[in-house]
C-alpha positions as CSV (number, residue, x, y, z in Angstrom):
1,M,-0.2,0.0,0.0
2,Q,0.9,3.5,-1.0
3,V,1.4,6.5,1.5
4,R,1.1,9.9,0.8
5,R,2.5,12.5,3.3
6,L,2.1,16.5,2.7
7,F,5.3,17.2,4.9
8,A,9.1,17.3,4.9
9,G,10.6,13.8,5.8
10,A,11.2,10.3,4.7
11,A,8.0,8.4,2.8
12,L,6.2,5.7,4.9
13,V,6.2,2.4,3.0
14,G,3.0,-0.4,4.4
15,A,1.0,2.4,6.3
16,A,-1.6,4.5,4.1
17,L,-0.8,7.9,5.7
18,T,-2.0,11.1,4.7
19,A,-0.5,14.1,6.6
20,T,-2.7,16.9,7.0
21,A,0.6,19.7,8.4
22,A,3.8,20.0,9.5
23,A,4.2,18.5,13.0
24,P,3.3,21.9,15.4
25,E,4.9,22.5,18.6
26,A,3.4,21.0,21.9
27,Q,0.1,23.4,22.6
28,A,-2.6,23.6,25.9
29,I,-6.7,23.2,24.0
30,D,-8.5,24.9,26.6
31,L,-11.5,22.3,27.3
32,G,-13.8,23.6,30.0
33,A,-12.3,22.8,33.7
34,S,-8.7,21.6,32.1
35,A,-6.2,22.1,29.9
36,V,-5.4,19.3,27.7
37,T,-1.6,19.0,26.9
38,C,-1.5,17.5,23.1
39,G,2.5,17.4,22.6
40,N,4.6,16.8,19.8
41,A,3.4,14.2,17.0
42,Y,7.0,13.8,17.1
43,W,7.8,13.1,20.6
44,P,9.8,9.6,20.8
45,H,8.4,6.5,22.4
46,T,9.8,4.0,23.4
47,N,8.4,0.8,21.9
48,K,6.9,-1.1,25.2
49,D,4.5,-3.0,23.2
50,N,5.1,-5.4,20.2
51,G,1.1,-5.5,19.2
52,S,-0.2,-4.6,16.0
53,G,-3.6,-4.2,14.5
54,V,-5.7,-3.2,12.2
55,V,-7.8,0.2,11.9
56,D,-10.8,-0.8,11.1
57,K,-12.9,2.6,10.8
58,S,-14.7,3.0,7.8
59,G,-13.1,5.3,5.6
60,S,-9.8,6.4,7.5
61,A,-8.6,7.1,11.0
62,A,-7.1,10.6,12.3
63,V,-3.7,10.4,14.0
64,H,-3.5,13.3,16.6
65,T,-0.1,14.8,18.5
66,G,-2.0,14.0,21.6
67,P,-4.3,11.2,23.5
68,Y,-7.4,14.1,22.7
69,G,-9.9,14.3,19.4
70,A,-9.3,18.2,20.5
71,C,-5.3,17.8,19.4
72,T,-4.1,18.3,15.9
73,T,-4.5,15.8,13.6
74,V,-1.1,15.1,11.3
75,G,-2.7,12.5,9.2
76,Y,-5.1,9.8,8.7
77,V,-4.7,6.0,8.1
78,S,-6.8,4.1,5.7
79,Q,-9.2,1.2,7.1
80,G,-7.4,-2.4,6.4
81,T,-4.0,-0.7,7.2
82,T,-2.4,-2.6,10.1
83,V,0.3,-0.3,12.2
84,Y,2.2,-1.5,15.1
85,Y,1.7,-0.3,19.0
86,D,4.3,1.3,20.8
87,C,2.2,1.9,23.8
88,F,-1.2,3.6,25.3
89,S,-2.7,6.2,27.3
90,D,-6.1,6.6,29.0
91,N,-7.4,10.4,28.5
92,D,-9.0,12.4,31.6
93,Y,-12.0,11.2,29.6
94,G,-11.2,7.7,30.4
95,H,-10.7,7.0,26.3
96,R,-7.8,5.4,25.2
97,W,-5.3,6.1,22.6
98,T,-2.5,4.3,21.0
99,W,1.0,5.5,20.2
100,I,1.4,3.8,16.5
101,R,3.9,2.9,14.0
102,A,3.8,2.6,10.6
103,A,5.4,-1.1,9.2
104,N,8.5,0.5,8.4
105,G,9.0,1.8,12.2
106,S,8.2,5.4,11.6
107,S,6.1,6.9,13.9
108,L,3.2,8.2,13.7
109,G,1.1,9.9,16.3
110,W,-1.6,9.2,18.8
111,I,-5.4,6.7,17.4
112,Y,-8.2,6.0,19.4
113,G,-8.2,2.9,20.4
114,A,-12.0,2.4,19.1
115,Y,-10.4,2.8,15.8
116,L,-8.5,-0.1,16.2
117,D,-10.1,-3.9,15.6
118,D,-8.3,-5.2,19.1
119,G,-8.4,-1.8,21.2
120,G,-5.2,-0.8,21.0
121,A,-1.7,-1.2,23.0
122,T,-1.9,-3.1,26.2
123,T,1.6,-2.0,27.0
124,R,0.7,1.6,28.8
125,C,3.1,4.4,28.1
């Protein structure tokens, strides 16, 4: 499967990620009572989980700079694409997000666990 990226960097092989913009710096988003720190899409994660899964959301699933839907979207992974897990984080709303990588090992970002066929990583970040 071929990948398209719209920002500078090495082309990904083996995952369908279409980026929407260059990675932003860390950002805080006000979601009411507390601010959410979204981070940076390229913040390195140690690969603590040897699992993988398949994106099962119809169409594509957004990849974010942090484990919240309000964080910047850095790209999309197509339905049916296999992604590889580094670890997971539960956000302040109790939603599980997984840091994913492409088949070639390139870090992609955070994806909502409900969009993965097995719910995502099983090892906490």
